[in-house]
Each structure stands twice: as structure tokens, then as C-alpha cells.
C-alpha positions in Angstrom: -71.3 -118.1 15.3 -67.6 -117.8 16.2 -64.5 -117.0 14.3 -64.6 -120.1 12.1 -68.1 -119.5 10.8 -68.6 -117.7 7.4 -71.0 -114.8 7.5 -73.9 -114.4 5.0 -74.2 -110.8 3.7 -76.6 -109.2 1.2 -75.8 -106.8 -1.5 -78.5 -105.7 -4.0 -80.6 -108.7 -2.9 -77.9 -111.2 -3.9 -76.5 -113.4 -1.1 -72.8 -113.8 -0.7 -70.4 -115.4 1.8 -67.8 -113.4 3.5 -64.5 -115.0 4.5 -64.2 -116.0 8.2 -62.0 -114.0 10.5 -60.3 -114.5 13.8 -57.5 -116.6 15.3 -56.5 -120.2 14.9 -56.6 -120.2 11.1 -53.6 -120.9 8.8 -53.2 -118.2 6.1 -51.1 -118.7 3.0 -48.3 -116.1 2.9 -46.4 -117.2 -0.2 -45.4 -120.2 -2.4 -42.1 -120.7 -4.1 -41.2 -123.1 -6.9 -37.7 -124.6 -6.7 -35.6 -125.0 -9.8 -32.0 -125.8 -9.2 -31.9 -123.6 -6.0 -29.4 -123.9 -3.2 -31.9 -122.8 -0.7 -35.6 -121.7 -0.4 -35.9 -118.9 2.1 -39.0 -117.5 3.8 -38.5 -114.1 5.6 -42.0 -112.7 5.8 -42.5 -113.6 9.5 -45.0 -110.8 10.3 -46.0 -110.3 14.0 -49.6 -110.7 12.8 -48.8 -114.4 13.1 -47.4 -116.4 16.0 -46.7 -119.8 14.4 -45.6 -120.7 10.9 -45.8 -123.8 8.7 -43.9 -124.9 5.5 -45.4 -127.5 3.3 -43.2 -129.0 0.6 -44.5 -131.1 -2.3 -42.8 -132.9 -5.1 -39.3 -131.9 -3.8 -36.4 -133.5 -5.7 -32.7 -133.2 -5.3 -29.7 -132.8 -7.6 -27.4 -135.0 -5.5 -28.1 -138.5 -4.4 -28.8 -139.5 -0.7 -29.0 -136.0 0.8 -30.8 -134.9 3.9 -33.5 -132.2 4.0 -32.5 -129.5 6.5 -34.2 -126.5 8.1 -32.2 -123.5 9.3 -33.3 -120.1 10.8 -32.4 -116.5 10.4 -31.8 -114.4 13.5 -31.5 -110.6 13.3 -31.4 -110.8 9.5 -28.4 -113.3 9.5 -28.8 -117.0 8.7 -27.5 -119.3 11.4 -25.6 -122.0 9.4 -22.8 -122.9 11.9 -22.4 -123.5 15.6 -24.3 -125.8 18.0 -27.6 -124.0 18.5 -30.0 -126.5 16.9 -31.5 -129.6 18.5 -33.4 -132.3 16.6 -34.7 -135.9 17.1 -36.5 -138.1 14.6 -38.1 -141.5 14.3 -38.1 -143.3 10.9 -39.8 -146.4 9.4 -39.5 -147.8 6.0 -42.1 -149.4 3.7 -41.1 -152.9 4.6 -41.2 -152.3 8.4 -37.5 -153.1 8.8 -36.9 -151.1 12.0 -36.8 -147.5 13.1 -34.6 -145.0 14.7 -35.4 -143.2 18.0 -34.5 -139.7 19.1 -31.4 -139.1 21.2 -28.0 -137.5 21.4 -26.2 -137.8 18.0 -22.9 -138.4 19.8 -24.1 -141.7 21.1 -27.0 -143.1 19.2 -27.1 -141.2 15.9 -30.9 -140.6 15.9 -30.7 -137.0 16.9 -28.4 -134.2 17.8 -28.4 -131.6 20.6 -25.4 -129.7 19.2 -26.1 -129.3 15.5 -26.1 -126.5 12.9 -29.3 -127.6 11.3 -32.6 -129.5 12.0 -32.7 -132.7 10.0 -36.1 -133.8 8.6 -35.2 -137.5 8.1 -34.1 -140.2 10.4 -30.5 -141.4 10.0 -31.9 -144.9 9.4 -30.1 -147.6 11.4 -27.0 -145.3 11.4 -26.7 -145.2 7.6 -25.0 -142.1 6.3 -26.6 -142.6 2.9 -30.3 -142.8 3.9 -31.4 -139.5 2.5 -33.5 -138.6 -0.5 -32.4 -140.2 -3.7 -32.0 -138.4 -7.0 -33.3 -141.1 -9.3 -36.1 -140.0 -11.6 -39.4 -140.1 -9.7 -37.9 -140.0 -6.2 -39.4 -137.1 -4.2 -39.9 -135.7 -0.8 -43.1 -134.3 0.8 -43.1 -132.7 4.2 -44.8 -130.5 6.7 -42.8 -128.4 9.1 -44.4 -126.3 11.9 -42.4 -123.8 14.0 -44.0 -122.2 17.1 -43.9 -118.9 18.8 -41.2 -117.4 16.6 -41.3 -113.9 18.0 -40.7 -114.7 21.6 -37.3 -115.0 23.4 -38.0 -118.6 24.3 -36.2 -121.5 22.7 -38.0 -122.0 19.3 -39.7 -125.4 19.1 -40.9 -127.2 16.0 -42.4 -130.5 14.8 -42.3 -132.2 11.4 -43.4 -135.1 9.3 -41.8 -136.2 6.0 -42.1 -139.0 3.4 -39.3 -139.6 1.0 -37.8 -142.2 -1.3 -34.4 -143.2 -0.1 -31.3 -143.0 -2.2 -29.1 -145.4 -0.2 -29.0 -148.1 2.4 -29.9 -149.6 4.6 -32.5 -150.2 3.5 -32.1 -150.6 -0.3 -32.4 -147.7 -2.7 -36.0 -147.0 -3.6 -37.5 -147.8 -0.2 -40.0 -145.3 1.3 -39.2 -143.7 4.7 -41.7 -141.9 6.8 -40.0 -139.8 9.4 -41.4 -137.6 12.1 -39.8 -135.7 14.9 -39.1 -132.3 16.4 -36.5 -129.6 16.7 -35.5 -126.6 18.6 -33.3 -123.5 18.2 -31.8 -123.5 21.7 -31.0 -119.9 22.2 -33.3 -117.3 23.9 -34.0 -115.1 20.9 -36.7 -114.5 18.2 -36.2 -115.8 14.7 -37.0 -113.9 11.5 -36.6 -116.4 8.7 -37.0 -120.1 7.8 -34.7 -121.8 5.2 -35.1 -125.1 3.5 -32.1 -126.8 1.9 -30.3 -130.1 1.4 -27.2 -131.3 3.1 -25.4 -130.9 -0.2 -26.4 -130.0 -3.7 -29.4 -128.1 -5.1 -33.1 -128.4 -4.7 -33.9 -129.6 -8.3 -37.6 -129.0 -8.3 -40.7 -128.8 -6.1 -43.2 -126.5 -4.5 -42.9 -125.0 -1.0 -45.7 -123.0 0.6 -45.4 -120.8 3.7 -48.3 -120.3 6.1 -48.9 -118.2 9.2 -51.3 -118.7 12.1 -53.1 -115.9 13.9 -54.2 -116.4 17.5 -56.6 -113.4 17.7 
């Protein structure tokens, strides 16, 4: 019983299972494979879904020590300038050598309330070179969920990311796990989600886009 229960049906005496229906389920919309791309864009934000999720796996970069970013499209135009994005993140490395808490980037460096992107990695101990490394075998995996995209509310999001760092502190090759949240701080709907690095191409990786129905 209920929307999450599969239904047994009979056809010519042979039992079969019908896919469950109803709200609360994540549905795969599309998957894109990166290969020296400047950006990976998702623009199929149907009103059939309220919330959306991007899952990135095996993501590598062409340029060393770059940050993974998310940006949005509004009224079919990508917002890549201005001060409309907020983000805050906490990061920890594999040797437990400290973290970074959320806050105003103008004072603490661990977040930003006037940015032109949402950053999916903590600026570890203030280091400018604490992004993903481009050494062979260094990769990024992440989950990014954005909520209530069709409303005129500020668009909220949460994320978690694991990556091999390309600079210090800490030393090159350390793992960072980062988690945090972001917002698009303008009262408008969004109609696209973009993944990119702070500079250089997305060398490789797979990115999947999911939607969640609520009824």
C-alpha cells in the first residue's frame, strides 16, 4: 500500500511488477559525460518536479587546484556575475588537520554572501590553492540538491563533496570532505543548473540530473 509500494499485476497468467508511482521519489532526467567541457548544463527543470539533484562521479579537472562551482539560469540567461549567490561550507581533511566554518567571505573566508557562484569546497584554512588537483587519479565526487526551484522564494541548496586536493595547506594529495549550503538570494524562479570549475575545463566525469515529485 502507498506510493512507494510496487503493484503486482497479471497478464496472461504471468505475474509482473509495475513501477511505483507518486510523490517523494527521485527520477533520473538525464546523464551527461564530461570530456574537456567548460560547463555541464542542465535546463530540463520541468514543473512536474519541485526539487532537483545533481550527482557527479569521477570528475577531473584540466587545471590544478580549481574549485567546483554551481551557477543558475534565470529567464533563460545564466547568472555568472553580480552578488546574488550565498554559500557557506565546512571542510575536513583525511588527517583531521582542522576545518573551516561558514561565514562572510569578507571576514573569515569560509563562505560568501555576495558571490557570483556557489562553491562546493571549503577554502581550507584560507588557502587559495585548496581546490581539486589535476594529477592523474585525482577526482571529485559530489551531491548537490536544490529546492523549490519554481517558486519566487530565495532558492536554497545543500551539498556534500569529496575531492583530492591540488594544493596546500594541507599538502597536495590530501582528501577533503566538504559539506555546506547555498542560496540564490533573489525572489525569482530558476530554470537551469550549471556545473563548472573556477577556471579551466571539466576533463572527465559523469553528471546525472534527478527531479523529485511531491504528488
